[in-house]
C-alpha positions as CSV (number, residue, x, y, z in Angstrom):
1,X,48.1,-46.1,-48.4
2,X,47.7,-42.8,-46.9
3,X,46.2,-44.2,-43.7
4,X,47.6,-45.2,-40.7
5,X,46.5,-47.5,-37.7
6,X,45.2,-45.6,-34.8
7,X,43.6,-46.5,-31.4
8,X,39.9,-46.2,-31.3
9,X,40.7,-45.0,-27.6
10,X,42.3,-41.6,-29.8
11,X,39.2,-41.0,-32.0
12,X,36.8,-38.2,-31.2
13,X,33.6,-37.9,-33.8
14,X,30.2,-36.9,-33.6
15,X,28.2,-39.9,-34.6
16,X,25.2,-38.4,-35.7
17,X,27.2,-36.0,-37.9
18,X,29.6,-38.9,-39.1
19,X,27.0,-41.4,-39.5
20,X,23.5,-39.9,-40.3
21,X,24.7,-36.6,-42.6
22,X,28.1,-37.2,-43.9
23,X,27.3,-41.1,-44.9
24,X,29.8,-43.8,-45.3
25,X,30.6,-46.9,-47.3
26,X,29.9,-50.4,-46.0
27,X,32.2,-52.8,-47.9
28,X,32.9,-56.6,-47.7
29,X,35.2,-59.0,-49.9
30,X,39.0,-59.5,-50.8
31,X,40.7,-59.6,-53.8
32,X,39.0,-62.3,-55.4
33,X,35.6,-60.0,-55.3
34,X,34.1,-57.2,-53.1
35,X,31.5,-54.4,-53.3
36,X,30.4,-51.6,-51.4
37,X,27.3,-49.3,-50.8
38,X,26.5,-45.9,-49.3
39,X,24.8,-45.9,-45.8
40,X,23.6,-43.5,-43.5
41,X,22.1,-46.1,-40.8
42,X,23.9,-47.3,-38.1
43,X,25.5,-46.7,-34.7
44,X,28.6,-47.2,-32.7
45,X,29.2,-48.3,-29.4
46,X,29.7,-50.8,-26.8
47,X,28.1,-54.5,-26.9
48,X,29.0,-57.6,-25.1
49,X,32.2,-55.9,-24.0
50,X,33.2,-55.0,-27.2
51,X,33.3,-51.9,-29.4
52,X,31.2,-52.5,-32.1
53,X,29.7,-50.9,-35.2
54,X,26.1,-51.7,-36.4
55,X,25.0,-51.0,-40.0
56,X,22.2,-52.3,-42.2
57,X,21.9,-53.9,-45.5
58,X,18.6,-54.6,-47.6
59,X,18.4,-58.1,-49.0
60,X,18.4,-57.1,-52.5
61,X,21.8,-55.2,-52.2
62,X,24.4,-56.5,-54.0
63,X,26.8,-55.6,-50.9
64,X,24.5,-58.3,-49.1
65,X,26.2,-61.2,-50.7
66,X,29.4,-60.2,-49.6
67,X,28.2,-59.6,-46.2
68,X,26.7,-62.8,-45.7
69,X,29.8,-65.0,-47.2
70,X,32.4,-63.2,-45.3
71,X,33.4,-62.7,-41.7
72,X,34.9,-59.1,-42.0
73,X,33.5,-55.8,-43.6
74,X,34.6,-52.3,-43.5
75,X,33.0,-49.0,-42.5
76,X,34.7,-46.3,-44.6
77,X,34.3,-42.5,-44.1
78,X,35.3,-39.8,-46.3
79,X,35.7,-36.0,-46.3
80,X,33.1,-33.8,-47.9
81,X,34.8,-33.6,-51.3
82,X,34.2,-37.1,-51.8
83,X,30.3,-36.6,-51.4
84,X,30.1,-37.5,-54.9
85,X,31.5,-40.8,-54.6
86,X,29.0,-41.7,-51.7
87,X,25.9,-40.7,-53.7
88,X,27.0,-42.6,-56.9
89,X,27.8,-45.7,-54.8
90,X,24.3,-45.4,-53.0
91,X,22.8,-44.8,-56.7
92,X,24.2,-47.6,-58.8
93,X,24.7,-51.3,-58.2
94,X,27.8,-53.2,-58.3
95,X,26.4,-55.9,-60.4
96,X,25.8,-53.6,-63.1
97,X,28.9,-51.1,-62.9
98,X,32.7,-51.1,-61.4
99,X,32.1,-48.6,-59.0
100,X,36.0,-47.8,-58.2
101,X,36.5,-47.3,-62.1
102,X,33.5,-44.8,-62.1
103,X,34.4,-43.1,-59.2
104,X,38.1,-43.1,-59.2
105,X,38.4,-44.5,-55.6
106,X,41.1,-47.2,-54.8
107,X,40.6,-50.3,-53.1
108,X,43.3,-51.6,-50.4
109,X,43.1,-55.1,-48.8
110,X,43.9,-54.9,-45.3
111,X,42.9,-57.6,-42.9
112,X,41.3,-59.8,-45.0
113,X,38.8,-57.6,-46.3
114,X,38.5,-54.4,-48.4
115,X,38.5,-50.6,-47.6
116,X,39.3,-47.4,-49.8
117,X,42.7,-45.1,-50.0
118,X,40.8,-41.8,-50.1
119,X,38.6,-42.6,-46.9
120,X,39.6,-40.2,-44.0
121,X,38.5,-43.1,-41.1
122,X,38.1,-46.7,-41.6
123,X,36.9,-49.2,-39.3
124,X,37.5,-52.9,-39.8
125,X,34.8,-55.1,-38.1
126,X,34.4,-58.7,-37.3
127,X,30.8,-59.7,-37.6
128,X,29.7,-60.8,-34.2
129,X,25.8,-60.6,-35.1
130,X,23.6,-60.6,-38.3
131,X,19.8,-60.9,-38.3
132,X,16.9,-59.7,-40.2
133,X,14.5,-57.3,-38.9
134,X,11.3,-58.4,-37.4
135,X,8.9,-56.2,-38.8
136,X,6.0,-57.8,-36.6
137,X,7.8,-55.8,-34.0
138,X,8.2,-52.5,-35.9
139,X,5.9,-49.7,-35.3
140,X,3.1,-49.2,-37.9
141,X,4.3,-45.8,-38.9
142,X,8.3,-46.8,-39.4
143,X,7.0,-49.9,-41.1
144,X,5.1,-48.3,-43.5
145,X,7.4,-45.5,-44.0
146,X,10.6,-47.7,-44.9
147,X,9.2,-51.2,-45.9
148,X,6.2,-50.9,-48.4
149,X,7.5,-52.7,-51.2
150,X,11.2,-52.6,-50.3
151,X,12.7,-55.8,-48.9
152,X,13.9,-55.9,-45.0
153,X,17.1,-54.9,-44.0
154,X,19.5,-57.2,-42.3
155,X,21.5,-55.9,-39.2
156,X,25.1,-56.5,-38.9
157,X,26.9,-55.9,-35.8
158,X,30.7,-55.9,-36.0
159,X,33.4,-55.6,-33.5
160,X,36.0,-52.9,-34.8
161,X,38.7,-54.7,-34.8
162,X,41.3,-51.8,-36.5
163,X,40.7,-48.1,-37.0
164,X,42.9,-46.3,-39.8
165,X,42.8,-42.9,-40.1
166,X,44.5,-40.1,-42.3
């Protein structure tokens, strides 16, 4: 593993760039089975007195099954030369294809979950909250734009329990 553990307080990133423009992989599972998907929606901050990362996963995604049955998940950021990996993992389902084989990224299992050796930054998160978006409380413009025929997202807020960096 080319990653090493660092303190979250030593990290300096622009979350709008990192999350929304560079994207990331959400992964959950262990040696017996795991999956990952590309995401670009989320936030990092303080909640319930803890450092947290929040992301969302639609019910029809294969990763959803792993997020539901595991207490841990990871958020893996990659350097720009791996954008093709993120595009592939966002466009293909782990139900149909082995994403690690097709992209060449290698999983490593740590802290009871899965991350990827080629990542430049990994947050290991322990689930604190999981809940479906209530579409009746979403403004109509956003509801119509994002949820016409697509299933609702489930929100996951996880305490960042470890951080790995290159």
